Each structure stands twice: as C-alpha cells, then as structure tokens.
GUNU-108161 format. One record per residue (C-alpha): residue number from 0; residue in three letters; chain; x, y, z. Coordinates in pm, whole numbers, plus 50000, padded with zeros to 5 digits. Each point is the difference from the previous one (the first is absolute). Layout:
REM GUNU-108161
     k     r   c       x       y       z
   NUM   ALA   A       X       Y       Z
...
***
This chain:
REM GUNU-108161
     k     r   c       x       y       z
     0   MET   A   51225   48905   46061
     1   ASN   A   50370   49944   50082
     2   GLY   A   50244   50168   50137
     3   TYR   A   49963   50212   50327
     4   VAL   A   49635   50131   49850
     5   GLY   A   49920   49626   50043
     6   TRP   A   50136   50044   50327
     7   ILE   A   49845   50268   50136
     8   TYR   A   49664   49875   49844
     9   PHE   A   50044   49676   50250
    10   ALA   A   50096   50220   50262
    11   ILE   A   49686   50209   49983
    12   VAL   A   49804   49685   49942
    13   GLY   A   50116   49850   50290
    14   ALA   A   49968   50274   50242
    15   SER   A   49593   50040   49907
    16   VAL   A   49979   49640   50100
    17   LEU   A   50144   50077   50272
    18   LEU   A   49812   50305   50067
    19   ALA   A   49628   49870   49883
    20   ALA   A   50104   49669   50294
    21   THR   A   49955   50305   50207
    22   ALA   A   49686   50149   49957
    23   LEU   A   49808   49638   49938
    24   LEU   A   50158   49769   50270
    25   PRO   A   49900   50198   50230
    26   LEU   A   49645   49927   49885
    27   ILE   A   50062   49678   50147
    28   ARG   A   49858   49936   50386
    29   VAL   A   50329   49858   50163
    30   GLU   A   50212   50145   50343
    31   TRP   A   50313   49870   49739
    32   TRP   A   50242   50321   50092
    33   TRP   A   50139   49973   49620
    34   ILE   A   49621   50024   49886
    35   ARG   A   49893   50273   50271
    36   ILE   A   50379   50232   49915
    37   GLY   A   49787   50077   49645
    38   ASP   A   49739   50224   50242
    39   PHE   A   50218   50207   50154
    40   PRO   A   50200   50215   49784
    41   ARG   A   49677   50082   49745
    42   ALA   A   50127   50357   49872
    43   GLN   A   50300   49922   49961
    44   LEU   A   49914   49725   49764
    45   LEU   A   49729   50200   49843
    46   VAL   A   50255   50220   49903
    47   SER   A   50194   49695   49851
    48   TYR   A   49765   49926   49806
    49   LEU   A   49914   50312   49842
    50   VAL   A   50412   49980   49907
    51   MET   A   49969   49684   49928
    52   LEU   A   49733   50036   49756
    53   CYS   A   50180   50285   49869
    54   CYS   A   50339   49783   49895
    55   LEU   A   49734   49723   49780
    56   LEU   A   49846   50331   49806
    57   PRO   A   50339   49898   49703
    58   PHE   A   49910   49631   50027
    59   TRP   A   49624   50091   49905
    60   GLY   A   49935   49774   49737
    61   ASP   A   50168   49743   50155
    62   VAL   A   49697   49681   50103
    63   LEU   A   50192   49994   50335
    64   ALA   A   50057   50392   50064
    65   THR   A   49641   50074   49929
    66   SER   A   49892   49738   50224
    67   LEU   A   50212   50079   50290
    68   THR   A   49878   50319   49969
    69   GLY   A   49590   49966   50018
    70   LEU   A   50109   49758   50321
    71   LEU   A   50239   50289   50105
    72   VAL   A   49685   50273   49943
    73   VAL   A   49806   49708   50212
    74   CYS   A   50221   50025   50284
    75   THR   A   50014   50366   49966
    76   GLY   A   49607   49952   50071
    77   ILE   A   50053   49822   50288
    78   GLN   A   50278   50177   50168
    79   LEU   A   49792   50324   49938
    80   TYR   A   49725   49860   50156
    81   TRP   A   50215   49936   50326
    82   VAL   A   50216   50347   49970
    83   PHE   A   49678   50273   49936
    84   PRO   A   49848   50041   50302
    85   TYR   A   50288   50139   50240
    86   LEU   A   50031   50217   49610
    87   PRO   A   49936   50432   50047
    88   ILE   A   49748   49920   49722
    89   ALA   A   49780   49710   50195
    90   SER   A   49724   50163   50205
    91   ARG   A   50017   49991   50379
    92   GLU   A   49843   49740   50271
    93   VAL   A   50099   50199   50217
    94   GLN   A   50022   50366   50111
    95   ALA   A   50252   50227   50092
    96   SER   A   49927   50084   50428
    97   GLN   A   49876   50349   50066
    98   ALA   A   50254   50185   50227
    99   GLY   A   49805   49972   50353
   100   VAL   A   50080   50023   50360
   101   ASP   A   50313   49741   50130
   102   ALA   A   49816   49882   50209
   103   SER   A   49812   49799   49753
   104   ARG   A   50341   49900   49830
   105   LEU   A   50162   49703   50034
   106   ARG   A   50415   50042   50023
   107   ILE   A   50170   49680   50007
   108   MET   A   50367   49969   49982
   109   THR   A   50207   49702   49936
   110   ALA   A   50397   49940   49960
   111   ASN   A   50283   49718   50022
   112   VAL   A   50241   50112   50354
   113   LEU   A   50301   49790   49778
   114   GLN   A   50080   49713   50239
   115   GLU   A   50356   50115   49999
   116   ASN   A   49952   50404   50084
   117   GLU   A   50094   50088   50334
   118   ASN   A   49815   50300   50074
   119   PRO   A   49648   50019   50056
   120   ARG   A   49968   50375   50045
   121   PRO   A   49906   50085   49626
   122   LEU   A   49711   49776   49961
   123   LEU   A   49887   50111   50376
   124   ASP   A   49996   50373   49869
   125   LEU   A   49828   49950   49686
   126   VAL   A   49760   49777   50188
   127   ASP   A   49917   50378   50187
   128   GLN   A   50061   50176   49757
   129   ILE   A   49744   49797   49753
   130   ARG   A   49722   49915   50321
   131   PRO   A   49872   49706   49806
   132   ASP   A   49716   49828   50121
   133   ILE   A   50144   49645   49900
   134   LEU   A   50343   49897   49962
   135   ALA   A   50110   49710   49830
   136   LEU   A   50365   49935   50023
   137   CYS   A   50217   49683   49829
   138   GLU   A   50401   49866   50093
   139   VAL   A   49889   49987   50381
   140   ASN   A   50125   49797   50216
   141   GLN   A   50111   49985   50352
   142   ARG   A   50221   50289   50048
   143   TRP   A   49764   50267   49787
   144   ALA   A   49719   49832   50203
   145   SER   A   50169   50112   50341
   146   ASP   A   50090   50364   49775
   147   LEU   A   49640   50046   49904
   148   GLU   A   49860   49958   50345
   149   PRO   A   49911   50365   50105
   150   LEU   A   49782   50003   49661
   151   LYS   A   49721   49769   50234
   152   GLN   A   49982   50365   50188
   153   GLN   A   49853   50126   49633
   154   PHE   A   49845   49756   49903
   155   GLN   A   49705   49807   50240
   156   TYR   A   50029   49634   49765
   157   HIS   A   50310   49835   49880
   158   PHE   A   50111   49689   49900
   159   ILE   A   50337   49945   49944
   160   HIS   A   50198   49701   49921
   161   PRO   A   50364   50019   49966
   162   LEU   A   50156   49694   49800
   163   GLU   A   50413   49973   49935
   164   ASN   A   49964   49901   49672
   165   THR   A   49898   50364   49840
   166   TYR   A   49643   49878   49955
   167   GLY   A   49853   50130   50373
   168   LEU   A   49731   50286   49949
   169   ALA   A   49803   50231   50226
   170   LEU   A   49702   50205   50010
   171   PHE   A   49912   50262   50283
   172   SER   A   49624   50164   49881
   173   LYS   A   49815   50237   50189
   174   LEU   A   49656   49857   49847
   175   ALA   A   49886   49664   50115
   176   ILE   A   50173   49713   49906
   177   GLU   A   49724   49729   49952
   178   GLU   A   50174   49714   49842
   179   LEU   A   50367   49920   49939
***
C-alpha cells in the first residue's frame, strides 16, 4: 500500500492495537493506573471497537487486518461481558420497590456546600424542605461548621470534621450512627 491509503492503513492498525490493549491489559491483576484505566470507560471502548471493526473492513484481504479484526471481536466480547448487566435487556437483580408509606422510606441528601460560599440559608432551607433522614455535606470548614449548628436540633446524631482544605465533612442523621 502506498500514499494516503498506506498511512490510513497504518493509523488504523496502530489504533486497533492500542484499543486491543485497553481490553486485554486490564485482565492482568495488577494495580497500576495505566492498566486499571481500561476498567472505567467500558461502554465507550465498546463503541470504539465497533467503529474500528468498520474501519478494518476495507482491508479485509490483508492478513494483519484480518487478525486484528479477530482480536477486536474478542475485545468486543470482553467488554460486552462487563457492560451487558447494565443494558436494558439484561435481567434485573433487584426489583423496583413498590410505593409504600413514607415511614418506611429512607431519605438521604448529599450536598457540596462549596467552602467559598458564605450563604448557608439556601442549604438550610433545602434541608427543611427535603427533610432527609441522613444528610452528608462536603467542603465543610470551621465557618460552615458554625453555620450548620441549627441542624443539630433536627438531627440527634451528628459528626462534623471541618478542614480548611475543602476536604471537610459533616454527617447528620436521625438514625443512630454506630461507627464512623
């Protein structure tokens, strides 16, 4: 192959090899980030394999292209194994809950208070409106810990760990907290 077709062919071969690595390398049981990264965008990789299979079709007679097609079919199977349980056609492991009385429901609310935010009123109003059983807040610093004092009247159990580096947390609960 020569000219543009040759460059396109080698680009497709290179991309196919790279894509195959994203399916095969995560089969190795190591905790290296550059291998584990293939565990996360599985649906996107699956689509990429299908696109690359279409790109390989014009070169079907070539031994390398045919081998890569087979390899990408295997990689597609690997990704389908991981993605299939989340597809609408897969059987459900847990059935949808039936509408019940509010007393049997657990209401959980999470929010990032945004440490730079100096107005706690909208958050406190939202908590009053939603009435969660458990409230988890992120980015709590000492100022926010003070601003959240009124919540201690609504929630019998609370744990506040303020930090000035945006990693502070606050947990409020109407249910007993056995261990943190």
